[in-house]
N, C-alpha and C positions, 0 to 999 in steps of 0.2 A: 504494499499500499504505499503510494506516494503522498505523504502528508501535506506537501505543498498544494495538491490538487484536491485533496479531500474536503468535500463540502460541509458535512456536519462539524468537523474540527475547526475549519477556518471560520465559518459563521458563528461558532460558539466562542472563539477568541475575539471575533469583531464584536459580539454582544457584550463580552466581558470588558473590553476596551471602551466601549460605549457606556457602560455602565459606571466604569471607573472615571470617566471624563465628566459624567453628569454628577456624580458623587463628589469630585474635586470642586465643581463649578458651585455646587449646593452648600459645601461646607468650607469653601474658601481655601482649599488645599491646593496651592500652585504646583507643588511637586507632583501631586496625583494626576493634575491635568497635563503637565509637562511630559509625563510618562505616557499616559494613556492616550490622549488626543491624537499625537501623531501616529501611534500604533494603528489607529483605525484605518487609515488610508493605506498604510504599509501592508497591513494584512490583506485588505480588500484588493489592492493592486497586485500583490503576490498571487493571491489566489486566481484572480482574473488572467494574469499573464501565463501562469503554467497551465491553465485549462485551455487557453486560446491560442497558444503560439503555434501549434501545428496546423492551425488554419489561419495564421496571422494574415490581415490585410490592412487596408487603409481604414476600415470601420474599427477594428480592434485597436489599432494605433492611436486613433483619435480619442477612443474610450480611455485607453492608458494614459494619454496626454491629459485628458480631463481630470482623472484621478491624481496625476502628479501635481498639476497646478492647484487642485484642491488642497493637498498636502501643503503646499507653499502657502496657500491662504489660511489654512488652519494654524500654522506655525507663526504667521505675521499677527493674527488675531489674538494669540496667546499673550502677545506683548503690547496690546493696545492701551493697557492700563499704565504703561511706562511713557508711551508717546502716542498721541492721536494720528501721527503719520502712519503708524503700523496699520491703522485701520484702512487707510487709503491704499497701502501696499496689500493688503489682504483683499480689499475690494477689487484691485486690479488683477490679482491672481485668480480670484473666483470668476471675474469678467472673462479671462482667457479660458477657464475650465468650462464655462458655459458656452462659448464659442466653439471649443473642441467638441463637446457634447453634440451641439447643434449641427455641426458639420458632419459628425459621425452618423446622426440620425438622417440627414439628408443623403449621406452616401448610401446607406442601406435602402432608403427610398428610391434613388436613382437607379440602383442595381436590380430592383424587384421587377420592372415591367409593368404591365398593365394594373391599375389600381382599381379597387371596388368601393372605397369609401371617401372619395375626395369630397362629396357634399357634406357628409358629417364633419369631416376633418375641417372643412372651411368654416363651418358654423362655430366649432370649437375655437378655431383660430381668432374669429370675430370677437367671442367672449374673452379671450385671453388679451387681445389688444385692448379692448375696453377696459378690462381690470388693470392692466398696466398703465394705461393712460390716466385713468382717474386716481389711482393710487399714487402715481408719480406727481401728478398735479397738486394734490394736497400735500405731499412730502416737499416739494420745492418751496412752498410757503413758509416752512418751518426750519430750514437747513440754511447754513451759512452760504453765502455766494461761492466761496471757493470751492465747495464740494457740489454745487448744483450739477455742473456737467458730468463729473464721474458717476454721480447717482443717476443722472438720466441716461448715460450710456449703458450703465449696469442694467438698469430696468429694462432697456431695449434688449439686451443681450440674454437676460433670463426669460423674456417674453418670446424671444426668438426660439430659444431651445424648447420651450414648451410647444409652439406652433410645430417646430419640426418633428417633435415626438408624436403630436397629433396626427401629422400627415403620414406617419408610418401605417396608418390603419389600412388594412387591405394590401399591404405591401410587405408584410412580414407575418409570422405565424401569431395568431390571436393572443396567444399567452405571452409572447415576447412584447407585443404592442401594449397589452395591459400594464405589464410589469414597468416598462420603461415610461409609459405615459403617467402611470400613478407616481413613479419616481420624480418625473419632472414636476407634478403638482406638489408633492411634499417638499421639493426643493424651493418652489415658490412660496409655499406656506411658510417654510423655515425663515427665508429672507424677510417675508412680510412681517413675522412675528419679531425679527431682529430690529427692523426699521421701526416699527411701532415702539418698541421698547426703548430704542435709543433716541428717536426724533419726536415721537407723539406723546407717550406717557409711559412711565415704568409698569411693567407688567410682573406681577408677583411670581407668576410661573414661567417668566422667560428663560431663567437659567437652565432648566431642565427641558421645557418645550421646544426651544430652538434647536438643541442639541439633539433631541430624540427625533424630531421631524427630519433634521439633516442626515442623521445616521440611517433613517429608514429609505430617504430619498436616494442616497448612495448605493445602498445595497440592492435596492430594486432596480435602478438602472443598470448596474453591473449584472446582476442575475438575468435581467431581461436581454442584455446583450449577448450573455453567453448562451442563453436558449436559442437566440438568432442564429449564432455561428456554429453551434454544435448540433443542431438538428440535422439528422441523417439526410434529409431532402436537400438542405442548404449545402451540405458537404458534397453530395452528389452533383448538385448544379454547378458548383465551383469547379469540380474535377472536369466537368463536361466542357465548361467554358475555356478551362486551360489547356485541354486537350488538343 
């Protein structure tokens, strides 16, 4: 048994790292956060890499890149209490992560051929754009002018990621679509809670809710991506195209 590829072991370790991070945030233990938070993306990235490398392509590379920049963002945000500039570094890293995920989702979209759910996807996209626009509009009234542009660009990036996930409907396996799309929604929820807590009003549950929704988002996206690339039909299709 290859522990690096074993799903129960890796997801258990990921859950433990998440629990440790949340506990550290709740009880103010920087040491626990510094140990556990980076481990979340390290474990998830390792599990994804060793399971997907035999079918590696641009899609898996982009998902891996999204995980890497998520790790950079996590580390930067751990130090935001020392300098607010670290918040902007984290924001920039997560922006790149969102764009990597979005490009990855569009990559699987473009490779799939004829779609069967474009109308539903378009309706979902309209709702996402509306939410992003109205949320950002309220946010811009409250933040300092120096971070208006970065926050606006970040909102556009995460909205694009959600739209890209929505347009995978009918172009991938249903299970993969549901997992990735739910992951994108949880990512948007996590960032929304973070923004509300930081810029609108403090939330008593923000310390655990932001991290929990973020952890769920990442594991759903990665798991859904693996479902897509490891499905026997997808492997046979890639083999036929490369023959």
